[in-house]
C-alpha positions as CSV (number, residue, x, y, z in Angstrom):
1,M,-45.2,-8.1,13.3
2,F,-41.4,-6.6,13.4
3,G,-41.6,-3.9,11.3
4,F,-38.4,-2.9,11.4
5,F,-37.1,-5.8,9.5
6,K,-39.0,-4.6,6.1
7,R,-36.8,-4.8,3.5
8,C,-36.1,-1.4,1.4
9,K,-36.2,-1.7,-2.5
10,P,-33.0,-1.7,-3.7
11,V,-31.5,1.5,-5.2
12,T,-30.2,1.3,-8.5
13,L,-28.5,3.4,-10.5
14,E,-29.2,4.6,-13.7
15,L,-26.2,5.7,-15.5
16,D,-26.0,6.7,-19.0
17,S,-23.1,5.4,-21.3
18,A,-21.1,8.2,-21.2
19,T,-21.3,8.4,-17.2
20,I,-19.7,4.6,-17.3
21,E,-17.5,5.5,-20.1
22,A,-16.1,8.5,-17.8
23,M,-15.8,6.4,-14.9
24,F,-14.0,3.8,-16.5
25,D,-11.4,6.4,-18.2
26,E,-10.4,7.8,-14.8
27,V,-9.1,4.5,-13.9
28,N,-7.4,4.1,-17.4
29,L,-5.3,7.5,-17.3
30,P,-1.9,7.1,-18.0
31,D,-1.0,8.1,-14.3
32,E,-3.3,5.3,-12.8
33,R,-1.8,3.1,-15.1
34,E,1.8,4.1,-13.9
35,Y,0.7,3.8,-10.3
36,E,-0.5,0.1,-10.5
37,R,2.9,-0.9,-12.4
38,I,4.9,0.7,-9.5
39,S,2.5,-1.0,-6.9
40,E,2.7,-4.3,-8.5
41,H,6.5,-4.3,-8.8
42,V,6.9,-3.0,-5.5
43,A,4.9,-5.4,-4.1
44,D,6.4,-8.5,-5.8
45,L,9.7,-7.2,-4.2
46,L,8.4,-6.5,-0.9
47,D,6.8,-10.0,-0.8
48,T,10.4,-11.5,-1.2
49,L,12.1,-9.2,1.7
50,K,11.5,-10.0,5.4
51,V,10.4,-7.4,7.6
52,D,11.9,-6.4,11.0
53,I,9.2,-4.2,12.4
54,N,11.1,-3.9,15.8
55,N,14.2,-2.3,13.7
56,R,12.2,-0.8,11.1
57,K,13.9,-2.5,8.5
58,F,13.3,-4.5,5.3
59,V,15.9,-7.5,5.0
60,W,17.4,-8.8,2.0
61,K,18.5,-12.6,1.5
62,N,21.9,-11.3,2.0
63,G,21.2,-9.8,4.9
64,T,21.3,-6.2,3.7
65,A,19.2,-4.3,6.1
66,L,17.2,-0.8,4.2
67,G,14.7,1.3,6.0
68,I,11.9,2.8,3.7
69,T,13.6,5.9,2.7
70,E,16.7,3.6,1.5
71,L,14.7,1.0,0.1
72,T,12.8,3.5,-1.9
73,Q,15.9,5.3,-3.0
74,H,17.3,1.3,-3.9
75,I,14.0,1.0,-6.1
76,H,14.3,4.1,-8.0
77,N,18.1,3.5,-8.7
78,A,17.1,0.1,-10.0
79,E,14.0,1.7,-12.3
80,P,14.3,5.5,-12.6
81,A,11.6,5.8,-14.6
82,M,9.6,5.2,-11.3
83,A,8.9,8.3,-9.2
84,V,10.5,8.1,-5.7
85,D,7.2,9.7,-4.3
86,E,5.3,7.1,-5.7
87,V,7.4,4.2,-4.9
88,D,7.6,5.3,-1.5
89,M,3.8,5.5,-1.2
90,C,3.7,2.2,-2.5
91,I,6.1,0.8,0.2
92,T,4.1,2.5,3.0
93,H,0.8,1.4,1.3
94,W,2.2,-2.3,1.2
95,L,3.1,-2.2,4.9
96,E,-0.2,-0.7,6.0
97,E,-2.7,-2.9,3.7
98,A,-0.5,-6.0,2.6
99,Y,1.9,-7.3,4.9
100,C,0.8,-10.0,7.1
101,P,3.1,-12.6,8.7
102,E,2.0,-16.0,8.6
103,G,1.4,-17.8,12.1
104,I,0.2,-14.9,13.6
105,S,-2.5,-14.3,16.1
106,E,-5.4,-11.6,15.7
107,G,-3.9,-9.8,18.8
108,Q,-0.3,-10.0,17.8
109,M,-1.4,-8.7,14.6
110,E,-3.2,-6.0,16.1
111,K,0.1,-5.2,18.1
112,L,2.2,-5.0,14.9
113,Q,-0.2,-2.9,13.4
114,V,0.3,-0.2,16.1
115,K,4.3,-0.4,15.2
116,I,3.6,-0.4,11.5
117,E,1.9,2.6,11.9
118,N,4.4,4.4,14.0
119,W,7.0,3.3,11.8
120,I,5.1,5.1,8.7
121,E,4.2,8.1,10.7
122,D,7.9,8.7,12.1
123,H,8.9,8.1,8.1
124,Q,6.6,10.4,6.8
125,N,7.5,12.9,9.7
126,E,11.3,12.3,8.7
127,R,10.1,13.0,4.8
128,E,8.4,16.2,5.7
129,A,11.6,17.8,7.9
130,M,13.6,17.3,4.8
């Protein structure tokens, strides 16, 4: 009766062990592991800070407020092995993907997301101009 509801056969991939191993090897590359380490470090730190979207600052418990560039440099100074570009990327990624203040509606989050996107875009333009 409803032919368009017919189920398709599931797609199965027949991958040999070499292909599967290659997929996992990419994830385990030293650069990927280092980026994951930096990302976790940055996310743990950012989870402890207040985010002031209107002033485009991260605020520490002592009241010190830093923009993305200043925070990137602060993290790099504390952990010199962490590349500045990767720290910066992790901060902006966290803002885009993980930052979600408690107790706001979906509509408020959408408005906040626009502000975050503008903040990140201006920051990236600033970095390119340097």
